[in-house]
C-alpha positions in Angstrom: -0.3 13.9 12.7 3.2 13.9 11.3 5.9 11.3 10.6 9.1 11.4 12.6 12.3 10.4 10.9 13.9 7.0 11.3 10.7 5.5 12.7 8.8 2.3 12.1 5.1 2.8 12.4 3.3 -0.4 13.4 -0.3 0.7 12.7 -1.7 -2.6 13.8 -4.9 -2.4 11.7 -5.4 -1.2 8.1 -7.4 1.7 6.9 -6.6 4.2 9.6 -5.2 6.9 7.3 -1.5 6.4 7.2 -1.1 7.1 3.5 -3.7 9.9 3.7 -1.6 11.6 6.4 1.5 11.4 4.2 -0.5 12.8 1.3 -1.8 15.7 3.4 1.7 16.6 4.6 3.0 17.0 1.1 6.6 16.9 -0.2 6.6 13.2 0.4 7.7 10.2 -1.6 5.6 7.2 -0.9 7.0 3.8 -2.0 4.1 1.4 -2.6 4.2 -2.3 -3.3 1.7 -2.5 -6.1 0.6 -0.5 -9.1 -3.2 -1.0 -8.4 -2.7 0.8 -5.1 -0.8 3.6 -6.7 -3.4 4.1 -9.5 -6.1 4.4 -6.8 -4.5 7.5 -5.6 -3.4 9.2 -8.8 -6.6 11.3 -9.1 -5.8 13.1 -5.9 -4.9 16.7 -6.9 -1.5 16.8 -5.4 -0.4 13.2 -6.2 2.0 12.1 -9.0 1.7 8.4 -9.6 4.9 6.8 -11.0 4.9 3.2 -12.4 5.6 1.5 -15.7 4.6 3.7 -18.7 5.0 7.0 -16.8 8.0 8.8 -18.2 10.2 11.6 -16.9 8.5 14.4 -18.9 5.1 13.4 -17.4 6.5 13.5 -13.9 8.1 16.9 -14.4 5.0 18.4 -15.9 2.8 17.2 -13.1 5.1 18.5 -10.4 5.2 21.9 -12.1 1.4 22.0 -12.4 0.8 21.0 -8.8 3.2 23.6 -7.5 1.6 26.2 -9.8 -1.7 25.6 -8.0 0.0 26.3 -4.7 -0.1 22.6 -3.5 2.6 20.4 -2.0 3.4 17.5 -4.3 3.4 13.9 -3.3 5.0 11.2 -5.4 3.7 7.7 -5.1 6.0 5.2 -6.8 7.0 1.6 -7.1 10.6 1.1 -5.9 11.7 0.0 -9.4 10.3 3.2 -11.0 11.8 5.7 -8.6 14.9 6.2 -10.7 12.6 8.2 -13.1 11.8 10.6 -10.3 15.5 10.9 -9.4 16.4 11.7 -13.0 14.0 14.6 -12.8 14.7 16.0 -9.3 18.2 14.8 -8.7 20.0 15.0 -5.4 17.7 17.7 -4.2 14.9 15.2 -3.7 16.7 13.7 -0.7 16.6 17.1 1.1 13.2 18.5 -0.1 11.1 15.4 0.3 10.6 12.8 3.0 10.3 9.2 2.0 7.8 6.7 3.4 7.7 3.0 2.5 4.1 1.9 2.8 3.1 -1.7 3.6 6.7 -2.9 3.8 5.6 -6.4 4.8 4.3 -6.8 1.2 7.9 -6.3 0.0 9.2 -8.7 2.6 6.9 -11.4 1.4 8.0 -10.9 -2.2 11.7 -10.7 -1.4 12.4 -14.2 -2.6 11.5 -13.4 -6.2 11.6 -9.6 -6.4 14.8 -7.7 -5.4 13.4 -4.3 -6.2 13.1 -3.1 -2.6 16.7 -4.0 -1.5 18.0 -2.1 -4.5 15.9 0.9 -3.6 17.0 0.8 0.0 20.7 0.6 -0.9 20.6 3.2 -3.7 18.1 5.8 -2.7 16.3 5.3 0.6 19.3 5.6 2.9 20.1 9.0 1.3 16.8 10.7 2.4 17.3 12.9 5.4 13.8 12.1 6.6 12.3 8.7 6.2 9.9 6.2 7.9 8.0 3.0 7.2 4.4 2.0 7.8 3.0 -1.5 8.1 0.0 -3.2 9.7 1.8 -6.5 9.9 5.3 -5.8 11.3 7.9 -8.4 10.7 11.6 -8.3 11.6 13.6 -6.0 9.3 17.1 -7.3 8.4 18.4 -4.3 6.4 21.2 -2.6 8.5 19.7 0.9 7.9 16.9 0.0 10.3 19.2 -1.1 13.2 18.8 2.0 15.3 15.3 3.0 14.3 12.5 3.5 16.8 9.2 1.6 16.6 5.9 3.3 17.3 2.9 1.1 17.8 -0.4 2.8 17.0 -3.0 1.4 19.3 -6.7 2.0 18.5 -8.8 3.5 21.3 -12.0 2.0 19.9 -13.2 -1.6 19.5 -11.9 -2.7 16.1 -12.5 -6.4 16.4 -15.4 -7.9 14.4 -17.3 -11.1 15.1 -16.0 -14.1 13.0 -18.0 -17.2 12.0 -15.9 -20.2 11.0 -17.4 -22.9 8.7 -15.8 -26.2 8.2 -16.2 -27.8 4.8 -15.8 -31.5 5.8 -14.4 -32.1 2.2 -17.7 -30.9 0.7 -16.6 -27.5 -0.4 -19.2 -26.7 -2.9 -22.1 -27.6 -0.6 -20.5 -25.7 2.4 -19.9 -22.5 0.5 -23.3 -22.6 -1.1 -25.0 -23.2 2.2 -23.0 -20.3 3.8 -24.0 -17.8 1.0 -27.6 -18.7 1.1 -27.7 -18.4 4.9 -26.8 -14.7 4.7 -29.7 -12.2 5.0 -31.3 -11.7 1.6 -31.1 -7.9 1.7 -27.5 -7.8 2.7 -24.9 -7.1 0.0 -22.4 -9.9 -0.4 -18.9 -9.9 -1.8 -17.3 -13.3 -2.1 -13.7 -13.8 -3.4 -12.7 -17.1 -5.0 -9.2 -18.2 -6.0 -10.5 -20.3 -9.0 -13.2 -20.2 -11.6 -14.2 -23.7 -10.7 -15.1 -22.7 -7.2 -17.2 -19.9 -8.5 -19.8 -22.6 -9.5 -20.9 -22.3 -5.9 -22.5 -19.0 -6.8 -24.4 -20.6 -9.6 -25.8 -23.2 -7.2 -26.8 -20.3 -4.9 -28.5 -18.5 -7.7 -26.2 -15.5 -7.5 -24.4 -13.5 -10.2 -20.7 -13.3 -10.4 -18.0 -11.6 -12.6 -14.4 -12.5 -13.3 
């Protein structure tokens, strides 16, 4: 129900409401790895979304409006845009707000070519009085600020595993994918993700529509 400070939450599976819990608590800074995820939350009435193109005056105005409606503001920001929030709220943010890094494994995977998270950790994160991280794919954390943190594993009390069918292509990828798509029940909605437009020709062969 609440986030304890200096805690790593290994939520094990996605979609169990970690971010929603933080939003409901209010007075929280959520550091998110991608702009698309931030934009998906910006219509929530107590959320201020901060990314490229959002300036300080917009942030200040939104915070004022949210507080004026009697709500507890939540700021969801990329790590490299957080300085704009700090410019508005100053040192008080480290006392009034808790900070949660969401999906920290995404930052770890991008660490070789994006140094934004280490900079945020060194300059801002360590100064928050209350802070935690959430991930569904926990990997070792090398930053010294996590050395004495506790780890809480959230274990589902329901059956979350789903049956998985594995198909082998035998180097005939077009035929294999087409056969798989056409084998699915006709009345069942299908969403298929491809990593290339060339591969999407499989949908043509299966007589299905697709968009890019």
